[in-house]
VEXDO-515071 format. One record per residue: residue number from 0; x negated, y, z negated of N, C-alpha, C, CB in turn. Coordinates in steps of 0.05 Angstrom, whole numbers, always signed. Each point is the difference from the previous one (the first is absolute). Glycine has a CB too. Example, Ala and Ser with C-alpha at 12.3 -4.5 7.8 and 13.67 -1.06 7.14 Angstrom:
<rs>
R  seq      nX      nY      nZ     caX     caY     caZ      cX      cY      cZ     cbX     cbY     cbZ
R    0    -264    -114    -156     +18     +24      +0     -18     +24      +0     +38     -23     -25
R    1     -31     +44     +39     -16     +24      -1     +15     +22     -14     -24     -13     +43
</rs>
This chain:
<rs>
R  seq      nX      nY      nZ     caX     caY     caZ      cX      cY      cZ     cbX     cbY     cbZ
R    0     -17     -24      +0     +17     +24      +0     -18     +25      +0     +37     -25     -25
R    1     -33     +43     +44     -17     +24      +1      +7     +19     -23      -4      -5     +50
R    2     -15     +21     -57      +4     +21     -21     +16     +22     +13     -43     -12     -24
R    3     +69     +15     +16     +18     +19     +13      -7     +29      -8     +35     -35      +0
R    4     -52     +39     -19      -8     +27      -8     -28      +7     +10     +29      -4     -40
R    5     -42     -15     +54     -27      +6     +10      +2     +21     +22     -15     -47     -10
R    6      -6     +64     +12      +0     +21     +20      +3     -11     +29     -29     +28     -31
R    7     +15     -51     +36      +1     -12     +27     +29      -8      +7     -47     -15      -6
R    8     +61      +4     -14     +28      -9      +6     +18     +25      +4      -7     -42     -27
R    9      +4     +62     +10     +17     +24      +3      -5     +14     +27      -1      +6     -50
R   10     -24      -5     +59      -6     +11     +26     +13     -17     +22     -43     +19     -17
R   11     +41     -45     +14     +11     -18     +20     +31      +3      +1     -38     -32      -7
R   12     +50     +35     -16     +29      +3      -1      +9     +26     +13      +1     -28     -42
R   13     -15     +50     +36      +7     +26     +12      -3      -1     +31     -15     +23     -43
R   14      -7     -35     +52      -4      -2     +29     +21     -18     +13     -49      +7      -7
R   15     +56     -29      -7     +21     -18     +11     +27     +15      +2     -24     -39     -21
R   16     +30     +55      +2     +26     +15      +1      +0     +20     +23      +5      -6     -50
R   17     -27     +21     +53      -2     +20     +22      +0     -14     +27     -26     +30     -30
R   18     +12     -53     +32      -1     -15     +24     +27     -11      +7     -47     -12      -9
R   19     +62      +3     -11     +27      -9      +5     +18     +21     +11      -6     -32     -37
R   20      +3     +57     +27     +16     +22     +10      -7      +5     +30      +1     +20     -46
R   21     -27     -20     +52      -8      +4     +28     +11     -22     +18     -42     +23     -15
R   22     +41     -48      +6     +10     -22     +16     +30      +1      +3     -39     -28     -15
R   23     +53     +34      -7     +29      +2      +2     +10     +23     +18      +1     -19     -46
R   24     -17     +40     +47      +8     +23     +16      -7      -5     +30      -8     +30     -39
R   25     -16     -38     +45     -10      -1     +27      +0     -28     +12     -27     +40     -10
R   26     +27     -60      -6      -2     -28     +10     -29      -9      +3     +42      +8     +24
R   27     -62      +9     -29     -28      -8      +1     -16     +20     -18      +5     -20     +47
R   28     -30     +14     -51     -18     +18     -15      -7      -9     -28     +20     +36     +27
R   29      -5     -55     -38      -5      -8     -27     -28     -12      -4     +49      -8      -5
R   30     -57      -9     +24     -26     -14      -2     -23     +20      +1     +20     -40     +21
R   31     -17     +61      -5     -22     +20      +2      -4     +15     -26     +10      +5     +49
R   32     +11      -4     -65      -3     +11     -27     -10     -20     -20     +37     +31     +11
R   33     -27     -55     -10      -7     -20     -21     -27     -13      +4     +48      -8      -5
R   34     -55      +0     +30     -23     -16      +4     -26     +13      -9     +24     -19     +38
R   35     -30     +45     -32     -25     +11      -9      -3      +0     -31      +0     +28     +41
R   36     +22     -20     -54      -1      +1     -30      -2     -28     -12     +27     +43      +2
R   37     -10     -61      +7      +0     -27     -11     -27     -14      +6     +49      -3      +6
R   38     -61      +8     +17     -26     -11      +6     -22     +11     -18     +15      -7     +47
R   39     -13     +33     -53     -20     +12     -18      +3     -10     -28      +0     +41     +29
R   40     +25     -45     -38      +5      -9     -28      -4     -30      -4     +32     +39      -4
R   41     -25     -55     +24      +2     -29      -5     -18     -16     +20     +46      +7     -17
R   42     -60      +7     +35     -16     -14     +20     +16      -3     +26     -25     -25     -36
R   43     +12     +25     +59     +15      -1     +26     +18     -24      +3     -38     +24     +19
R   44     +29     -48     -25     +17     -24      +5     +25      +1     -17     -41     -26     +11
R   45     +38     +31     -37     +23      +2     -18     +17     +24      +7     -26     -23     -36
R   46     +14     +45     +42     +15     +25      +7     +17      -4     +24     -36     +26     -20
R   47     +26     -39     +41     +15      -4     +25     +23     -19      -5     -41      +9     +28
R   48     +35     -31     -43     +21     -20      -6     +22     +13     -17     -34     -37      +2
R   49     +27     +53     -21     +19     +14     -17     +17     +19     +17     -31      -4     -39
R   50     +19     +18     +57     +14     +18     +18     +21     -15     +17     -40     +30      +1
R   51     +32     -53      +9     +19     -16     +17     +24      -9     -17     -39     -16     +28
R   52     +34      +7     -52     +22      -9     -18     +20     +23      -4     -31     -33     -23
R   53     +20     +57     +16     +17     +23      -6     +14     +11     +25     -30     +11     -38
R   54     +17     -13     +61     +13      +9     +25     +24     -17      +6     -44     +15     +17
R   55     +42     -41     -21     +23     -18      +4     +22      +7     -19     -30     -36     +17
R   56     +23     +40     -42     +20      +6     -21     +16     +25      +6     -30     -23     -33
R   57     +16     +44     +42     +13     +26      +4     +16      -1     +26     -36     +23     -25
R   58     +28     -39     +45     +13      +1     +26     +25     -18      +1     -44     +10     +20
R   59     +44     -33     -33     +21     -19      +2     +28     +12      -5     -32     -35     -14
R   60     +36     +51      -7     +27     +12      -4      +9     +18     +22      -9      -3     -48
R   61     -10     +14     +64      +7     +19     +21      +8     -14     +26     -31     +32     -21
R   62     +22     -57     +24      +4     -14     +26     +29      -5      +8     -43     -21      -9
R   63     +60     +11      -9     +28      -6      +8     +15     +23     +13      +1     -33     -36
R   64      -7     +57     +27     +14     +24     +10     -10      +9     +27      +8     +13     -46
R   65     -30     -24     +56     -11     +10     +25      -2     -21     +22     -26     +33     -26
R   66     +33     -58     +20      -4     -22     +19     +15      +5     +26      -5     -31     -39
R   67     +29     +43     +38     +15      +5     +24     -13     +20     +19     +41     -11     -26
R   68     -61     +26     +17     -13     +20     +16     -26     -10     +12     +21     +35     -28
R   69     -30     -59     +21     -26     -10      +7      -1     -10     +29      -8     -13     -47
R   70     -14     +20     +61      -5     -10     +27     -16     -27      -4      -1     +48     +22
R   71     +16     -70     -22     -12     -26      -7     -20      -9     +21     +41     -11     -26
R   72     -37     +17     +51     -18      -9     +21     -28     +11      -5     +38      -3     +33
R   73     -40     +29     -36     -26     +13      -4     -12      -8     -27     +14     +38     +29
R   74      +3     -39     -50      -9      -6     -26     -12     -29      -1     +34     +31     -20
R   75     -20     -49     +34     -10     -28      +1     -27      -2     +14     +47     -16      +1
R   76     -51     +31     +21     -25      -1     +14     -22     +13     -17     +25      +3     +44
R   77     -19     +18     -58     -20     +12     -18      -8     -19     -22     +20     +45     +10
R   78      -1     -60     -20      -6     -19     -22     -17     -24     +10     +43     +14     -23
R   79     -38     -23     +47     -16     -22     +11     -29      +9      +3     +40     -18     +25
R   80     -43     +43     -15     -27     +11      +3     -14      +4     -27     +14     +22     +43
R   81      +2     -12     -62     -11      +6     -27      -9     -26     -13     +30     +40      -4
R   82     -16     -62      +9      -7     -26     -12     -28      -9      +8     +49     -12      -1
R   83     -58     +22     +25     -27      -6      +9     -21     +17     -14     +19     -13     +45
R   84     -11     +38     -50     -19     +19     -11      -4      -3     -30     +12     +30     +35
R   85      +8     -38     -50      -1      -2     -29     -23     -18     -10     +49      +8      -1
R   86     -52     -33     +10     -21     -17     -10     -28     +11      +5     +30     -38      +7
R   87     -34     +51     +16     -26     +12      +7      -7     +22     -20      +7     -11     +49
R   88     +13     +29     -54      -5     +21     -20      -5     -10     -27     +29     +29     +27
R   89     -15     -51     -35      -4     -12     -26     -28     -12      -3     +49     -10      -1
R   90     -59      -2     +22     -27     -11      -1     -21     +22      -4     +15     -38     +29
R   91     -11     +60     -14     -18     +23      -3      +0     +11     -29      +7     +11     +49
R   92     +17     -10     -60      +3     +10     -28     -16     -17     -19     +46     +17     +11
R   93     -43     -44     -10     -13     -17     -19     -29      -4      +5     +43     -23      -5
R   94     -53     +28     +29     -28      -2      +6     -16     +25      -7     +12     -32     +36
R   95      +2     +54     -41     -13     +26      -5      -5      +4     -30     +21     +18     +42
R   96     -41      -1     -48      -5      +8     -27     +22     +20      -9     -50      -8      +6
R   97     +58      +7     -32     +21     +17     -10      -4     +30      +4      +9     -35     -33
R   98     -33     +45     +27      -5     +29      +2      +2     +11     +28     -30      -4     -39
R   99     +17      -9     +59      +4     +10     +28     +29      -2      +9     -46     -14     +10
R  100     +60      -7     -19     +28      -3      +8     +17     +22     -11      -6     -49      +2
R  101      +0     +58     -27     +15     +22     -12      -3     +25     +17      -6     -20     -46
R  102     -19     +26     +55      -5     +23     +16     +14      -3     +28     -44      +7     -24
R  103     +43     -31     +34     +12      -5     +27     +30      +4      -2     -36     -32     +11
R  104     +49     +22     -32     +29      +3      -3      +8     +30      -2      +2     -45     -23
R  105     -18     +60      +7      +6     +29      -2      -5     +14     +26     -12      -2     -49
R  106      -8      -7     +64      -5     +12     +26     +23      -5     +20     -50      -5      -8
R  107     +61     -19      +6     +23      -7     +17     +23     +18      -6     -15     -48      +2
R  108     +20     +53     -28     +22     +17      -8      -5     +29     +11      +8     -28     -42
R  109     -32     +38     +38      -5     +28      +8      +1      +2     +31     -29      +6     -40
R  110     +20     -27     +54      +2      +0     +29     +29      +1      +9     -43     -25      +3
R  111     +60      +9     -16     +28      -1      +6     +13     +27      -5      +2     -49     -10
R  112     -10     +62     -12     +11     +26      -7      -8     +20     +22      -3     -11     -49
R  113     -23     +10     +58      -9     +18     +21     +17      -3     +25     -46      -2     -19
R  114     +52     -22     +27     +16      -5     +24     +29     +10      -4     -29     -39     +12
R  115     +40     +34     -35     +27      +9      -6      +1     +31      +0      +9     -42     -27
R  116     -29     +54     +15      +0     +29      -2      -4     +13     +28     -18      -4     -47
R  117      +4      -9     +65      -6     +11     +26     +25      +0     +18     -47     -16      -4
R  118     +67      +0      -4     +24      -2     +17      -3     -18     +24     +11     +45     -15
R  119     -33     -60     +15      -6     -17     +24     +22     -22      +2     -49      +9      -5
R  120     +56     -15     +29     +20     -21      +6     -10     -16     +25     +38     +28     -20
R  121     -29     -53     +22      -4     -14     +25     +16     +14     +22      -7     -45     -25
R  122      -3     +44     +50     +15     +12     +22     +14     -22     +16     -33     +39      +2
R  123     +56     -32      +9     +14     -20     +16     +16     -20     -16     -35      +6     +34
R  124     +49     -24     -20     +16     -20     -13     -18     -23      -9     +40     +12     +29
R  125     -35     -23     -53     -16     -23      -9      +3     -24     +18      +5     +16     -47
R  126     -27     -28     +56      +0     -24     +16      -6     -24     -17     -14     +27     +41
R  127     +15     -51     -28      -5     -25     -15     -28      +0     -11     +31     -24     +29
R  128     -51     +34     -14     -28      +0     -10      -3     +20     -23     -16     -12     +46
R  129     +30     +35     -44      -1     +19     -22     +13     -12     -25      +2     +38     +33
R  130     +20     -52     -30     +13     -12     -23     -18     -21     -13     +45      +8     +22
R  131     -58     -25      -5     -18     -21     -11     -24     +13     -14     +15     -31     +37
R  132     -26     +52     -25     -23     +14     -13      +8     +12     -26     -19      +9     +45
R  133     +43      +3     -46      +9     +12     -26      +4     -21     -21     +22     +37     +26
R  134     -11     -60     -18      +5     -22     -19     -25     -12     -10     +42      -9     +23
R  135     -62      +3      -5     -25     -12      -9     -15     +19     -19      -2     -26     +43
R  136      +0     +51     -35     -15     +20     -17     +14      +4     -27     -17     +23     +41
R  137     +44     -23     -41     +15      +2     -24      -5     -24     -18     +35     +27     +23
R  138     -34     -51     -12      -5     -24     -15     -28      -1     -11     +32     -24     +28
R  139     -52     +32     -12     -28      +1     -10      -2     +18     -24     -16      -9     +47
R  140     +27     +33     -45      -2     +19     -22     +15     -10     -25      -4     +37     +33
R  141     +26     -52     -28     +15     -11     -23     -16     -21     -14     +43     +10     +24
R  142     -57     -28      -9     -16     -20     -12     -25     +12     -13     +16     -32     +33
R  143     -26     +54     -22     -24     +12     -10      +5     +18     -25     -18      -1     +46
R  144     +40     +17     -44      +4     +21     -20     +29      +3      -9     -38     +23     +20
R  145     +56     -42     -11     +28      +3      -8     +13     +23     +13     -11     -22     -42
R  146      +0     +33     +63     +11     +24     +13      +7      -5     +29     -27     +28     -31
R  147     +51     -39     +35      +9      -6     +27     +12     +25     +14      +9     -47     -14
R  148      -7     +69      -1     +16     +22      +9      -9     +17     +23     +13      +0     -45
R  149     -38     +11     +44      -8     +20     +21      +6      -9     +28     -34     +15     -31
R  150     +24     -38     +41      +5      -6     +29     +30      -2      +7     -44     -24      +0
R  151     +59     +12     -19     +29      -4      +6     +15     +27      -2      -3     -47     -18
R  152      -5     +64      -1     +13     +26      -2      -4     +16     +26      -7      -1     -50
R  153     -18      +1     +60      -6     +15     +24     +15     -13     +24     -45     +12     -18
R  154     +47     -38     +18     +14     -14     +22     +29      +7      +1     -32     -38      -5
R  155     +46     +37     -17     +29      +6      +0      +5     +30      +3      +7     -39     -29
R  156     -24     +56     +18      +5     +29      +3      -5     +10     +28     -12      +5     -48
R  157      +0     -22     +65      -5      +9     +27     +25      +0     +17     -46     -18      -4
R  158     +66      +3      -4     +24      -3     +16     +20     +22      -5      -7     -48      +0
R  159     +31     +45     +11     +20     +20      -2     +23      -9     -19     -11     +17     +46
R  160      +5     -38     -62     +21      -9     -19      +5     +20     -22     -13     -47     +11
R  161     +36     +46     -23      +6     +17     -22     -17      -7     -24     +47      +6     +17
R  162     -49     +13     -35     -15      -5     -25     +12     -23     -16     -13     +49      -1
R  163     +39     -51      +2     +13     -21     -15      -7     -28     +11     +38     +31     -10
R  164     -39     -33     +36      -8     -26     +13     -29      -6      -5     +36      +6     +35
R  165     -53     +14     -33     -29      -4      -5      -4     -10     -28     -12     +37     +33
R  166     +25     -24     -52      -2      -9     -28     +10     -28      -4      +6     +47     -15
R  167     +15     -55     +29     +11     -27      -3     -20     -20     +11     +47     +18      +4
R  168     -59     -13     +20     -19     -18     +11     -25      -2     -17     +17     +12     +45
R  169     -27     +10     -56     -23      -1     -17      +5     -16     -25     -14     +45     +18
R  170     +36     -39     -31      +7     -14     -25      +1     -30      +4     +26     +40     -15
R  171     -13     -49     +36      +3     -29      +4     -26     -13      +9     +47      +9     +13
R  172     -62      +4      +4     -25     -11      +9     -19      -4     -23      +5     +23     +44
R  173      -7      -3     -62     -19      -2     -22      +6     -22     -20      -8     +48      +6
R  174     +33     -54     -10      +7     -23     -17     -11     -26     +10     +42     +24     -13
R  175     -38     -28     +39     -10     -25     +12     -30      -2      +2     +43      -2     +25
R  176     -56     +25     -17     -29      -1      +3     -13      -2     -27      +3     +27     +42
R  177      +9     -16     -63     -11      -3     -27      +3     -29     -10     +11     +48      -9
R  178     +11     -61     +17      +3     -28      -7     -21     -17     +13     +49      +8      -6
R  179     -55      -2     +32     -21     -15     +14     -27      +3     -14     +26      +7     +44
R  180     -32     +18     -51     -25      +5     -13      -1     -13     -28      -4     +44     +25
R  181     +26     -43     -39      +0     -12     -27      -4     -30      +2     +31     +36     -16
R  182     -19     -49     +35      -4     -29      +4     -29      -6      +6     +47      -5     +18
R  183     -60     +22      -2     -28      -3      +5     -17      +2     -25      +7     +19     +46
R  184      -1      +1     -63     -14      +3     -25      +5     -24     -18      +5     +49      +3
R  185     +19     -59      -5      +6     -24     -16     -14     -25     +10     +45     +20     -11
R  186     -47     -23     +37     -13     -23     +11     -30      -1      -6     +35      +0     +36
R  187     -46     +23     -41     -29      +2      -6      -5      +5     -30      -8     +17     +46
R  188     +29     -22     -62      -2      +3     -30      -9     +28      -8     -10     -49      -3
R  189     +19     +69     +17      -8     +28      -7     +21     +14     -17     -25      +2     +42
R  190     +47     -16     -48     +21     +11     -18      +3     -20     -23     +24     +24     +38
R  191     -33     -16     -62      +3     -18     -23     +22     +10     -19     -49     -11      +3
R  192     +52      -3     -25     +22      +5     -18      -2     +29     -12      +3     -49     -11
R  193     -27     +57      +4      -3     +27     -12      +8     +22     +19     -37     -18     -28
R  194     +31     +14     +54      +8     +20     +20     +30      +1      +3     -43      -7     +25
R  195     +56     -17     -26     +29      -1      +1     +13     +13     -24      -4     -42     +26
R  196      -8     +38     -50     +12     +12     -24      -3     +31      +1     -12     -42     -26
R  197     -12     +51     +35      -4     +29      +3     +20     +12     +20     -49      -6     -11
R  198     +53      -9     +33     +20      +9     +20     +28      +2     -12     -28     -20     +36
R  199     +35      +0     -52     +27      -1     -12      +3     +24     -20      +2     -50      +5
R  200     -23     +57     -19      +1     +23     -18      +2     +26     +14     -27     -27     -33
R  201     +15     +29     +57      +1     +25     +15     +25      +2     +18     -49      +0      +0
R  202     +63     -23      +4     +24      -1     +17     +21     +21      -7      -9     -48      +7
R  203     +16     +51     -33     +21     +20      -6      -7     +28      +9     +12     -27     -39
R  204     -37     +35     +38      -9     +27      +8      +4      +3     +30     -33      +2     -37
R  205     +25     -22     +53      +3      +3     +29     +29      -2      +9     -46     -19      +5
R  206     +62      +4     -19     +29      -3      +6     +14     +27      -5      -1     -49     -11
R  207      -5     +61     -12     +13     +26      -7      -8     +21     +21      -1     -12     -49
R  208     -25     +12     +57      -9     +18     +20     +14      -4     +27     -44      +2     -23
R  209     +47     -28     +30     +14      -7     +25     +28     +10      +1     -30     -39      +4
R  210     +45     +35     -26     +27      +9      -1      +2     +30      +2     +11     -40     -29
R  211     -28     +54     +15      +0     +30      +2      -6      +9     +28     -14      +3     -48
R  212      -7     -15     +61      -7      +7     +27     +23      -5     +19     -47     -10     -11
R  213     +61     -12      +8     +22      -6     +18     +22     +20      -3     -11     -48      -3
R  214     +16     +58     -21     +21     +20      -3      -8     +28     +10     +15     -26     -40
R  215     -42     +31     +41      -9     +25      +9      -1      +2     +31     -27      +4     -41
R  216     +27     -28     +54      -4      -1     +29     +21     +18     +15     -18     -46      -5
R  217     +44     +45      -2     +19     +17     +15      -2     +30      -6     +30     -40      +1
R  218     -45     +47     -22      +0     +27     -10     -24     +17      +9     +25     -17     -38
R  219     -49      +5     +39     -24     +15      +6      -6      +0     +30     -18     -12     -45
R  220      +5     +34     +54      -7      +2     +28     -25     -17      +6     +21     +46      +2
R  221     -24     -53     +24     -24     -15      +8     -25     +16      -4     +28     -25     +33
R  222     -27     +51     -28     -23     +17      -3      -9      +1     -29     +15     +28     +38
R  223      +4     -26     -57      -7      +0     -28     -14     -26      -9     +39     +31      -9
R  224     -27     -53     +18     -12     -26      -8     -28      -3     +12     +46     -20      -2
R  225     -49     +28     +27     -26      -3     +13     -22     +15     -15     +24      -5     +44
R  226     -18     +30     -52     -20     +16     -15      -6     -13     -27     +16     +42     +23
R  227      +5     -50     -37      -3     -12     -26     -16     -26      +1     +43     +21     -14
R  228     -36     -38     +34     -14     -26      +2     -29      +4      +7     +43     -20     +15
R  229     -50     +39      +2     -27      +4      +7     -17     +10     -24     +15     +11     +47
R  230      -3      +7     -63     -14     +10     -23      -5     -23     -20     +21     +45      +7
R  231      -1     -62     -11      -3     -22     -18     -21     -20      +9     +48      +5     -13
R  232     -48     -11     +39     -19     -19     +11     -28     +10      -3     +35     -16     +32
R  233     -40     +41     -25     -27     +11      -3      -9      +0     -29      +9     +29     +40
R  234      +8     -21     -58      -7      +0     -28      -7     -28     -11     +29     +40      -6
R  235     -13     -59     +14      -4     -28     -10     -26     -12     +12     +50      -5      -5
R  236     -54      +9     +31     -23     -11     +13     -26     +11     -11     +27      -6     +42
R  237     -28     +32     -47     -23     +12     -12      -3      -8     -29      +4     +39     +31
R  238     +18     -40     -46      -1      -8     -28     -10     -28      -3     +37     +31      -9
R  239     -29     -49     +27      -9     -28      -3     -30      -3      +3     +44     -14     +18
R  240     -57     +32      -4     -29      -1      +4     -15      +6     -25      +6     +12     +47
R  241      +6      +4     -65     -14      +8     -24      +9     -15     -25      -6     +45     +21
R  242     +26     -63     -19      +9     -15     -23     -21     -20      -8     +47      +5     +15
</rs>
């Protein structure tokens, strides 16, 4: 049983709640908040596994309400491609030293923030090759750092779908890709009982955040969320480097 009053647990719980709000609001972004901090506090392998557990916990309640909006053809193709990338990223994670991996994970977050802030988008309609590339890179990042979000977010935001449909596709995709990654971690004995207990203790924080974020979605503007999310991501990525 973790010490619920320890500074490391309180920081983890606060980040989990904020990440849940971001995920509930936008359908992505939680891992980019949780992974750098969890990796710094608990080590990359445990941090990524913990992030995957909490991502599934926060997303599952949101899925039933968005299933009717999901583009299953594209989502299925993305998941098939992601299933190829996840094990490769997981092998890279476990073969690397913890300190360089922590820097690499924070660098990935900052790089993603830079692309988001630049307003860059894919041009043209997504093709089969683009879909496969987005899925493989998303799966690789999920196995490596528990962060499947950036490639998929860019991929969906490139189209002309409504924000509501984009959020539905993102929410549903991440549940399945996180399950794929979690199975990979379990098959390699990278998730033990202590990690599961810590995840269970942090689950209420991420669930509360997810519920709040879901209720804020119809109220806040996209511009407001974008600015807030970028500021949070930059702060967390930099903070994780000095923890």
